[in-house]
N, CA, C and O atoms as a DFTB+ gen file, in Angstrom:
604 C
 N C O
     1  1      10.075      11.555      17.144
     2  2       9.274      10.887      18.079
     3  2      10.025       9.671      18.463
     4  3      10.880       9.174      17.730
     5  1       9.673       9.165      19.703
     6  2      10.320       7.967      20.202
     7  2       9.502       6.704      19.931
     8  3       8.295       6.735      20.167
     9  1      10.046       5.645      19.474
    10  2       9.330       4.458      19.299
    11  2       8.886       3.782      20.603
    12  3       9.714       3.545      21.482
    13  1       7.635       3.479      20.734
    14  2       7.030       2.803      21.884
    15  2       7.226       1.303      21.762
    16  3       7.531       0.804      20.679
    17  1       7.050       0.561      22.887
    18  2       7.115      -0.842      22.974
    19  2       6.102      -1.469      22.079
    20  3       6.368      -2.547      21.547
    21  1       4.918      -0.855      21.864
    22  2       3.911      -1.344      20.935
    23  2       4.390      -1.304      19.553
    24  3       4.155      -2.249      18.800
    25  1       5.047      -0.271      19.166
    26  2       5.675      -0.239      17.771
    27  2       6.797      -1.191      17.587
    28  3       7.019      -1.693      16.485
    29  1       7.567      -1.475      18.723
    30  2       8.524      -2.426      18.671
    31  2       8.017      -3.790      18.381
    32  3       8.595      -4.572      17.626
    33  1       6.951      -4.035      18.990
    34  2       6.154      -5.404      18.777
    35  2       5.635      -5.606      17.291
    36  3       5.726      -6.666      16.672
    37  1       5.057      -4.388      16.793
    38  2       4.620      -4.380      15.379
    39  2       5.680      -4.555      14.447
    40  3       5.580      -5.314      13.483
    41  1       6.782      -3.819      14.722
    42  2       7.989      -3.944      13.838
    43  2       8.445      -5.356      13.777
    44  3       8.828      -5.769      12.682
    45  1       8.457      -6.152      14.803
    46  2       8.848      -7.526      14.843
    47  2       7.965      -8.375      13.863
    48  3       8.435      -9.268      13.158
    49  1       6.626      -8.012      13.882
    50  2       5.710      -8.713      12.943
    51  2       5.973      -8.432      11.594
    52  3       5.480      -9.197      10.765
    53  1       6.687      -7.435      11.189
    54  2       7.037      -7.052       9.866
    55  2       8.310      -7.683       9.316
    56  3       8.674      -7.471       8.159
    57  1       8.942      -8.415      10.112
    58  2      10.242      -8.982       9.724
    59  2       9.990     -10.072       8.697
    60  3       8.868     -10.559       8.555
    61  1      11.061     -10.459       7.969
    62  2      10.888     -11.577       6.999
    63  2      10.487     -12.894       7.707
    64  3      11.037     -13.221       8.758
    65  1       9.543     -13.635       7.134
    66  2       9.269     -14.945       7.683
    67  2       8.177     -14.879       8.787
    68  3       7.758     -15.921       9.290
    69  1       7.752     -13.756       9.135
    70  2       6.749     -13.759      10.303
    71  2       5.294     -13.870       9.659
    72  3       4.555     -14.820       9.918
    73  1       4.960     -12.906       8.862
    74  2       3.619     -12.861       8.167
    75  2       3.821     -13.108       6.688
    76  3       2.935     -13.713       6.083
    77  1       4.848     -12.718       6.081
    78  2       5.203     -12.964       4.679
    79  2       6.620     -13.401       4.579
    80  3       7.417     -13.119       5.473
    81  1       6.970     -14.090       3.509
    82  2       8.394     -14.524       3.368
    83  2       9.374     -13.330       3.389
    84  3      10.388     -13.378       4.085
    85  1       9.077     -12.286       2.645
    86  2       9.943     -11.123       2.468
    87  2       9.814     -10.096       3.597
    88  3      10.723      -9.294       3.813
    89  1       8.681     -10.119       4.318
    90  2       8.423      -9.058       5.305
    91  2       7.888      -7.784       4.698
    92  3       7.442      -7.773       3.550
    93  1       7.929      -6.756       5.430
    94  2       7.391      -5.452       4.979
    95  2       8.427      -4.307       5.150
    96  3       8.101      -3.138       4.939
    97  1       9.705      -4.667       5.542
    98  2      10.598      -3.471       5.845
    99  2      11.717      -3.493       4.846
   100  3      12.487      -2.533       4.871
   101  1      11.933      -4.500       3.925
   102  2      13.017      -4.492       2.937
   103  2      14.265      -4.348       3.567
   104  3      14.520      -5.125       4.487
   105  1      15.194      -3.390       3.201
   106  2      16.482      -3.282       3.728
   107  2      16.537      -2.073       4.694
   108  3      17.596      -1.642       5.152
   109  1      15.340      -1.568       4.964
   110  2      15.191      -0.379       5.867
   111  2      15.496      -0.837       7.258
   112  3      14.853      -1.771       7.738
   113  1      16.462      -0.219       7.950
   114  2      16.858      -0.552       9.274
   115  2      16.377       0.452      10.325
   116  3      16.645       0.340      11.521
   117  1      15.671       1.409       9.813
   118  2      15.175       2.460      10.753
   119  2      14.053       1.900      11.646
   120  3      13.460       0.860      11.363
   121  1      13.802       2.611      12.696
   122  2      12.607       2.315      13.484
   123  2      11.339       2.525      12.765
   124  3      11.295       3.418      11.918
   125  1      10.273       1.782      13.015
   126  2       9.024       1.968      12.415
   127  2       8.522       3.341      12.553
   128  3       7.978       3.879      11.589
   129  1       8.657       3.944      13.658
   130  2       8.093       5.309      13.912
   131  2       8.845       6.384      12.996
   132  3       8.301       7.432      12.652
   133  1      10.116       6.035      12.642
   134  2      10.834       6.987      11.768
   135  2      10.336       6.718      10.285
   136  3      10.158       7.683       9.543
   137  1      10.126       5.532       9.878
   138  2       9.552       5.248       8.487
   139  2       8.209       5.862       8.394
   140  3       7.942       6.480       7.364
   141  1       7.351       5.772       9.317
   142  2       6.042       6.389       9.348
   143  2       6.153       7.849       9.329
   144  3       5.369       8.463       8.606
   145  1       7.021       8.495      10.026
   146  2       7.156       9.900      10.134
   147  2       7.635      10.389       8.824
   148  3       7.097      11.408       8.390
   149  1       8.562       9.822       8.127
   150  2       9.148      10.385       6.880
   151  2       8.026      10.321       5.785
   152  3       7.802      11.280       5.046
   153  1       7.347       9.162       5.721
   154  2       6.287       9.081       4.689
   155  2       5.075      10.079       5.059
   156  3       4.443      10.618       4.151
   157  1       4.805      10.282       6.238
   158  2       3.768      11.268       6.609
   159  2       4.186      12.646       6.165
   160  3       3.407      13.401       5.583
   161  1       5.466      12.967       6.457
   162  2       6.023      14.263       5.933
   163  2       5.878      14.441       4.454
   164  3       5.496      15.488       3.931
   165  1       6.206      13.355       3.820
   166  2       6.059      13.429       2.243
   167  2       4.653      13.697       1.778
   168  3       4.397      14.491       0.873
   169  1       3.696      12.958       2.478
   170  2       2.316      13.037       2.046
   171  2       1.866      14.509       2.337
   172  3       1.178      15.120       1.519
   173  1       2.283      15.082       3.564
   174  2       1.871      16.397       3.910
   175  2       2.405      17.486       2.954
   176  3       1.705      18.455       2.661
   177  1       3.645      17.315       2.477
   178  2       4.311      18.144       1.537
   179  2       3.530      18.230       0.248
   180  3       3.527      19.240      -0.455
   181  1       2.854      17.099      -0.036
   182  2       2.136      17.107      -1.364
   183  2       0.784      17.613      -1.175
   184  3       0.043      17.604      -2.159
   185  1       0.313      18.088       0.023
   186  2      -0.890      18.677       0.382
   187  2      -2.029      17.572       0.160
   188  3      -3.141      17.919      -0.240
   189  1      -1.762      16.395       0.396
   190  2      -2.716      15.333       0.329
   191  2      -2.842      14.519       1.596
   192  3      -1.968      14.752       2.432
   193  1      -3.683      13.676       1.889
   194  2      -3.686      12.834       3.143
   195  2      -3.627      11.444       2.718
   196  3      -3.819      11.085       1.556
   197  1      -3.346      10.641       3.733
   198  2      -3.245       9.110       3.588
   199  2      -4.657       8.676       3.135
   200  3      -4.786       7.884       2.202
   201  1      -5.674       9.174       3.770
   202  2      -7.030       8.940       3.579
   203  2      -7.321       9.190       2.061
   204  3      -7.880       8.304       1.415
   205  1      -6.983      10.286       1.516
   206  2      -7.304      10.557       0.081
   207  2      -6.475       9.517      -0.765
   208  3      -7.022       9.039      -1.758
   209  1      -5.385       9.193      -0.489
   210  2      -4.556       8.221      -1.321
   211  2      -5.327       6.869      -1.192
   212  3      -5.585       6.211      -2.199
   213  1      -5.681       6.474       0.023
   214  2      -6.307       5.126       0.233
   215  2      -7.758       5.046      -0.470
   216  3      -8.241       4.021      -0.952
   217  1      -8.334       6.262      -0.440
   218  2      -9.694       6.328      -1.097
   219  2      -9.573       6.067      -2.633
   220  3     -10.411       5.431      -3.272
   221  1      -8.472       6.609      -3.143
   222  2      -8.267       6.478      -4.618
   223  2      -7.776       5.044      -4.961
   224  3      -8.088       4.520      -6.030
   225  1      -6.976       4.398      -4.004
   226  2      -6.580       3.064      -4.150
   227  2      -7.851       2.156      -4.210
   228  3      -8.054       1.347      -5.116
   229  1      -8.658       2.368      -3.184
   230  2      -9.920       1.641      -3.045
   231  2     -10.862       1.873      -4.357
   232  3     -11.485       0.902      -4.786
   233  1     -10.965       2.968      -4.916
   234  2     -11.753       3.285      -6.110
   235  2     -11.350       2.357      -7.177
   236  3     -12.189       1.694      -7.786
   237  1      -9.915       2.279      -7.454
   238  2      -9.490       1.445      -8.596
   239  2      -9.672      -0.045      -8.254
   240  3     -10.024      -0.831      -9.134
   241  1      -9.460      -0.412      -7.102
   242  2      -9.747      -1.789      -6.672
   243  2     -11.191      -2.232      -6.917
   244  3     -11.493      -3.273      -7.501
   245  1     -12.015      -1.385      -6.439
   246  2     -13.454      -1.699      -6.604
   247  2     -13.933      -1.639      -8.075
   248  3     -14.719      -2.459      -8.549
   249  1     -13.399      -0.609      -8.754
   250  2     -13.919      -0.492     -10.149
   251  2     -13.371      -1.591     -11.019
   252  3     -14.038      -1.987     -11.974
   253  1     -12.151      -2.124     -10.732
   254  2     -11.619      -3.124     -11.484
   255  2     -12.120      -4.678     -11.197
   256  3     -11.911      -5.619     -11.963
   257  1     -12.774      -4.745     -10.025
   258  2     -13.111      -6.031      -9.513
   259  2     -14.062      -6.713     -10.562
   260  3     -13.903      -7.925     -10.711
   261  1     -14.964      -6.128     -11.256
   262  2     -15.874      -6.865     -12.159
   263  2     -15.203      -7.539     -13.273
   264  3     -15.723      -8.503     -13.835
   265  1     -13.966      -7.018     -13.637
   266  2     -13.190      -7.610     -14.777
   267  2     -12.122      -8.578     -14.239
   268  3     -11.161      -8.856     -14.956
   269  1     -12.237      -9.059     -13.114
   270  2     -11.290      -9.886     -12.418
   271  2     -10.354     -10.627     -13.428
   272  3     -10.772     -11.439     -14.254
   273  1      -9.131     -10.287     -13.288
   274  2      -8.098     -10.983     -14.229
   275  2      -7.902     -10.363     -15.539
   276  3      -7.020     -10.756     -16.302
   277  1      -8.756      -9.336     -15.842
   278  2      -8.680      -8.638     -17.188
   279  2      -8.481      -7.151     -16.930
   280  3      -8.943      -6.605     -15.928
   281  1      -7.785      -6.518     -17.855
   282  2      -7.667      -5.106     -17.762
   283  2      -8.993      -4.544     -18.166
   284  3      -9.683      -5.129     -19.001
   285  1      -9.380      -3.399     -17.586
   286  2     -10.594      -2.626     -17.811
   287  2     -10.100      -1.198     -17.978
   288  3      -9.202      -0.756     -17.261
   289  1     -10.714      -0.448     -18.968
   290  2     -10.450       0.974     -19.148
   291  2     -11.323       1.680     -18.292
   292  3     -12.534       1.465     -18.340
   293  1     -10.771       2.598     -17.420
   294  2     -11.452       3.496     -16.520
   295  2     -11.152       5.025     -16.821
   296  3     -10.004       5.449     -16.951
   297  1     -12.160       5.724     -16.909
   298  2     -12.000       7.292     -17.141
   299  2     -11.338       7.598     -18.258
   300  3     -10.906       8.746     -18.355
   301  1     -11.115       6.663     -19.324
   302  2     -10.510       6.965     -20.543
   303  2      -8.978       7.185     -20.422
   304  3      -8.313       7.602     -21.370
   305  1      -8.455       6.886     -19.215
   306  2      -7.099       7.257     -18.892
   307  2      -6.361       6.100     -18.216
   308  3      -5.144       5.981     -18.358
   309  1      -7.097       5.228     -17.469
   310  2      -6.450       4.226     -16.745
   311  2      -6.829       2.839     -17.235
   312  3      -7.989       2.607     -17.575
   313  1      -5.826       1.856     -17.282
   314  2      -6.171       0.449     -17.486
   315  2      -5.952      -0.132     -16.094
   316  3      -4.920       0.077     -15.455
   317  1      -6.974      -0.873     -15.650
   318  2      -6.925      -1.426     -14.352
   319  2      -7.262      -2.957     -14.306
   320  3      -8.281      -3.385     -14.847
   321  1      -6.380      -3.770     -13.647
   322  2      -6.620      -5.185     -13.548
   323  2      -6.498      -5.528     -12.003
   324  3      -5.560      -5.125     -11.315
   325  1      -7.474      -6.262     -11.556
   326  2      -7.561      -6.846     -10.284
   327  2      -7.412      -8.369     -10.358
   328  3      -8.171      -9.027     -11.069
   329  1      -6.433      -8.940      -9.626
   330  2      -6.160     -10.359      -9.529
   331  2      -6.346     -10.789      -8.164
   332  3      -5.993     -10.085      -7.218
   333  1      -6.918     -11.980      -8.020
   334  2      -7.131     -12.511      -6.640
   335  2      -6.375     -13.867      -6.564
   336  3      -6.337     -14.671      -7.496
   337  1      -5.797     -14.032      -5.398
   338  2      -5.233     -15.226      -5.070
   339  2      -5.778     -15.892      -3.799
   340  3      -6.167     -15.191      -2.866
   341  1      -5.811     -17.124      -3.747
   342  2      -6.657     -17.601      -2.542
   343  2      -5.733     -17.316      -1.343
   344  3      -4.504     -17.365      -1.403
   345  1      -6.475     -17.002      -0.214
   346  2      -5.831     -16.720       0.949
   347  2      -6.029     -15.360       1.524
   348  3      -6.475     -14.458       0.815
   349  1      -5.712     -15.163       2.806
   350  2      -5.851     -13.909       3.381
   351  2      -4.524     -13.643       4.298
   352  3      -3.827     -14.597       4.645
   353  1      -4.255     -12.499       4.618
   354  2      -3.142     -11.994       5.479
   355  2      -3.596     -11.154       6.551
   356  3      -4.482     -10.318       6.376
   357  1      -2.970     -11.357       7.764
   358  2      -3.347     -10.506       8.824
   359  2      -2.415      -9.219       8.669
   360  3      -1.384      -9.248       7.997
   361  1      -2.836      -8.160       9.303
   362  2      -2.060      -6.968       9.450
   363  2      -1.065      -7.056      10.588
   364  3      -1.441      -7.455      11.690
   365  1       0.254      -6.681      10.353
   366  2       1.155      -6.673      11.362
   367  2       0.842      -5.624      12.510
   368  3       1.376      -5.684      13.618
   369  1      -0.068      -4.665      12.136
   370  2      -0.514      -3.735      13.141
   371  2      -1.588      -4.269      14.093
   372  3      -1.916      -3.623      15.088
   373  1      -2.129      -5.441      13.786
   374  2      -3.104      -6.138      14.567
   375  2      -4.452      -5.731      14.023
   376  3      -4.579      -5.313      12.872
   377  1      -5.456      -5.859      14.869
   378  2      -6.807      -5.571      14.385
   379  2      -7.628      -6.729      14.211
   380  3      -7.142      -7.850      14.367
   381  1      -8.923      -6.549      13.879
   382  2      -9.855      -7.649      13.862
   383  2      -9.989      -8.417      12.571
   384  3     -10.566      -9.504      12.568
   385  1      -9.439      -7.856      11.389
   386  2      -9.604      -8.532      10.273
   387  2      -8.420      -9.149       9.546
   388  3      -7.262      -8.949       9.913
   389  1      -8.735      -9.880       8.538
   390  2      -7.739     -10.467       7.592
   391  2      -7.999      -9.849       6.329
   392  3      -9.108      -9.388       6.058
   393  1      -6.952      -9.817       5.485
   394  2      -7.139      -9.095       4.269
   395  2      -6.900      -9.991       3.080
   396  3      -5.920     -10.735       3.046
   397  1      -7.772      -9.929       2.118
   398  2      -7.695     -10.872       0.986
   399  2      -6.500     -10.624       0.224
   400  3      -6.019      -9.492       0.163
   401  1      -5.929     -11.743      -0.435
   402  2      -4.702     -11.568      -1.318
   403  2      -5.191     -11.081      -2.673
   404  3      -5.342     -11.871      -3.604
   405  1      -5.423      -9.854      -2.778
   406  2      -5.909      -9.212      -4.004
   407  2      -4.924      -8.151      -4.472
   408  3      -4.620      -7.224      -3.722
   409  1      -4.432      -8.264      -5.667
   410  2      -3.553      -7.257      -6.343
   411  2      -4.295      -6.434      -7.272
   412  3      -5.117      -6.954      -8.027
   413  1      -4.060      -5.127      -7.276
   414  2      -4.606      -4.237      -8.211
   415  2      -3.421      -3.494      -8.854
   416  3      -2.524      -2.917      -8.240
   417  1      -3.560      -3.602     -10.204
   418  2      -2.567      -2.850     -11.105
   419  2      -3.242      -1.731     -11.793
   420  3      -4.286      -1.941     -12.411
   421  1      -2.707      -0.538     -11.724
   422  2      -3.248       0.618     -12.398
   423  2      -2.176       1.050     -13.389
   424  3      -1.000       1.139     -13.037
   425  1      -2.569       1.311     -14.597
   426  2      -1.738       1.958     -15.635
   427  2      -2.213       3.315     -15.945
   428  3      -3.331       3.449     -16.442
   429  1      -1.491       4.304     -15.706
   430  2      -1.883       5.557     -16.107
   431  2      -1.404       5.876     -17.460
   432  3      -0.224       6.200     -17.593
   433  1      -2.232       5.817     -18.542
   434  2      -1.858       5.765     -19.919
   435  2      -1.315       7.232     -20.331
   436  3      -0.466       7.406     -21.206
   437  1      -1.839       8.119     -19.683
   438  2      -1.413       9.617     -19.934
   439  2       0.121       9.705     -19.512
   440  3       0.943      10.245     -20.254
   441  1       0.448       9.175     -18.347
   442  2       1.863       9.155     -17.833
   443  2       2.741       8.181     -18.389
   444  3       3.948       8.398     -18.497
   445  1       2.167       7.053     -18.770
   446  2       2.973       5.875     -19.185
   447  2       3.629       5.269     -17.975
   448  3       4.771       4.822     -18.087
   449  1       2.983       5.219     -16.811
   450  2       3.445       4.671     -15.590
   451  2       2.402       3.749     -14.955
   452  3       1.214       3.853     -15.261
   453  1       2.825       2.880     -14.103
   454  2       1.933       1.988     -13.423
   455  2       2.376       1.705     -12.030
   456  3       3.525       1.957     -11.665
   457  1       1.415       1.148     -11.197
   458  2       1.622       0.796      -9.919
   459  2       0.735      -0.349      -9.557
   460  3      -0.409      -0.419     -10.004
   461  1       1.268      -1.302      -8.708
   462  2       0.513      -2.420      -8.208
   463  2       0.531      -2.400      -6.701
   464  3       1.542      -2.183      -6.032
   465  1      -0.690      -2.648      -6.215
   466  2      -0.900      -2.530      -4.669
   467  2      -1.876      -3.716      -4.312
   468  3      -2.529      -4.359      -5.135
   469  1      -1.866      -3.889      -3.002
   470  2      -2.779      -5.038      -2.487
   471  2      -3.842      -4.429      -1.560
   472  3      -3.771      -3.272      -1.148
   473  1      -4.811      -5.267      -1.266
   474  2      -5.811      -4.924      -0.261
   475  2      -5.155      -4.575       1.078
   476  3      -5.638      -3.666       1.753
   477  1      -4.087      -5.245       1.491
   478  2      -3.341      -4.909       2.682
   479  2      -2.662      -3.571       2.633
   480  3      -2.541      -2.875       3.641
   481  1      -2.224      -3.224       1.457
   482  2      -1.642      -1.825       1.264
   483  2      -2.713      -0.764       1.536
   484  3      -2.459       0.264       2.165
   485  1      -3.929      -1.057       1.032
   486  2      -4.915      -0.069       1.181
   487  2      -5.132       0.214       2.705
   488  3      -5.169       1.366       3.137
   489  1      -5.272      -0.882       3.493
   490  2      -5.284      -0.804       4.998
   491  2      -4.149      -0.026       5.532
   492  3      -4.318       0.910       6.314
   493  1      -2.866      -0.454       5.063
   494  2      -1.775       0.186       5.608
   495  2      -1.793       1.730       5.436
   496  3      -1.480       2.536       6.312
   497  1      -2.199       2.018       4.190
   498  2      -2.146       3.546       3.925
   499  2      -3.275       4.243       4.669
   500  3      -3.076       5.306       5.257
   501  1      -4.434       3.655       4.642
   502  2      -5.610       4.352       5.149
   503  2      -5.417       4.393       6.737
   504  3      -5.560       5.473       7.312
   505  1      -5.141       3.404       7.353
   506  2      -5.172       3.279       8.767
   507  2      -3.868       3.608       9.541
   508  3      -3.824       3.928      10.729
   509  1      -2.857       3.488       8.735
   510  2      -1.490       3.625       9.471
   511  2      -0.545       4.647       8.789
   512  3       0.459       5.050       9.378
   513  1      -0.865       5.051       7.579
   514  2       0.144       5.886       6.786
   515  2       1.448       5.122       6.582
   516  3       2.531       5.701       6.672
   517  1       1.349       3.880       6.319
   518  2       2.499       2.924       6.082
   519  2       2.485       2.470       4.580
   520  3       1.490       2.037       3.998
   521  1       3.691       2.626       4.055
   522  2       3.925       2.345       2.538
   523  2       4.979       1.232       2.469
   524  3       5.449       0.946       1.368
   525  1       5.363       0.615       3.525
   526  2       6.400      -0.367       3.555
   527  2       7.804       0.304       3.673
   528  3       7.949       1.491       3.378
   529  1       8.796      -0.445       4.093
   530  2      10.121       0.116       4.196
   531  2      10.893       0.207       2.876
   532  3      10.603      -0.480       1.897
   533  1      11.905       1.105       2.908
   534  2      12.758       1.182       1.709
   535  2      13.350      -0.085       1.384
   536  3      13.779      -0.818       2.275
   537  1      13.405      -0.408       0.107
   538  2      14.031      -1.731      -0.299
   539  2      13.143      -2.885      -0.191
   540  3      13.556      -4.014      -0.455
   541  1      11.876      -2.647       0.205
   542  2      10.997      -3.759       0.175
   543  2      10.437      -3.967      -1.190
   544  3      10.161      -2.979      -1.871
   545  1      10.247      -5.183      -1.648
   546  2       9.782      -5.522      -2.965
   547  2       8.436      -4.856      -3.278
   548  3       8.104      -4.618      -4.439
   549  1       7.644      -4.551      -2.185
   550  2       6.274      -4.094      -2.490
   551  2       6.166      -2.590      -1.847
   552  3       5.089      -2.081      -1.532
   553  1       7.250      -2.049      -1.721
   554  2       7.274      -0.583      -1.255
   555  2       6.419       0.338      -2.197
   556  3       6.606       0.316      -3.413
   557  1       5.568       1.070      -1.668
   558  2       4.800       2.073      -2.430
   559  2       5.388       3.526      -2.080
   560  3       5.400       3.876      -0.899
   561  1       5.859       4.348      -3.047
   562  2       6.243       5.608      -2.702
   563  2       5.031       6.556      -2.681
   564  3       4.290       6.599      -3.663
   565  1       4.819       7.260      -1.674
   566  2       3.601       8.154      -1.578
   567  2       3.452       9.025      -2.781
   568  3       2.357       9.110      -3.337
   569  1       4.532       9.698      -3.226
   570  2       4.427      10.588      -4.336
   571  2       4.144       9.915      -5.749
   572  3       3.522      10.479      -6.649
   573  1       4.676       8.652      -5.825
   574  2       4.294       7.855      -7.062
   575  2       2.763       7.588      -7.046
   576  3       2.072       7.789      -8.044
   577  1       2.282       7.143      -5.913
   578  2       0.772       6.963      -5.800
   579  2      -0.030       8.152      -6.223
   580  3      -0.947       8.069      -7.040
   581  1       0.353       9.291      -5.627
   582  2      -0.330      10.534      -5.884
   583  2      -0.271      10.851      -7.345
   584  3      -1.285      11.276      -7.899
   585  1       0.824      10.677      -8.000
   586  2       0.922      11.064      -9.346
   587  2       0.239      10.020     -10.320
   588  3      -0.510      10.430     -11.207
   589  1       0.483       8.742     -10.163
   590  2       0.007       7.655     -11.023
   591  2      -1.498       7.659     -10.905
   592  3      -2.198       7.683     -11.918
   593  1      -2.017       7.636      -9.673
   594  2      -3.470       7.415      -9.420
   595  2      -4.322       8.798      -9.550
   596  3      -5.549       8.832      -9.452
   597  1      -3.549       9.862      -9.770
   598  2      -4.006      11.211      -9.930
   599  2      -5.002      11.622      -8.699
   600  3      -6.161      12.018      -8.818
   601  1      -4.292      11.439      -7.530
   602  2      -5.035      11.756      -6.301
   603  2      -5.319      13.223      -6.245
   604  3      -5.935      13.696      -5.291
C-alpha cells in the first residue's frame, strides 16, 4: 500500500520530541503504512485480531487497577501490577481523547516471561494495529503479547 499524506502527518507526530522524548518509531525508518502492514500480517498469521489482543491487555489493566502499585495474582498464572504516573498523552493518530500515563506489567509465571504496556498502547493496538516501530524502547511484538497474555 502507498502511504497517504494523512499517514505522513501522523508519522511526523511520532518522531522524537513531538509527543514523547523518544517518539514511537525507534530506529525504524520505514513508512508508517509499512510498519502497520507488517504487524497486521503477523497478527493474521497467528489467527488472532488486534481487537482480541487489546481486549486481553485491557483485561489485565482493569483487573490490576485495584492493587495500584502492587502485584496481584490473577487466574493463578499471572502476576499483574498497574502503576500510574501523573499526566496524560495524546495519540499521534489524533482523536478526541488523552490517555492516562498508566503502565501495566504482566508476568506469565507459567512461561517465565513478562511484558509492560501502557494505556496508550491499548489504544494503538485496538484502534490502529500499531505496536510501535522496530528499535523503539516501548515496542511490543504482537507474537510476544499473544504468548505472554495467552490471547
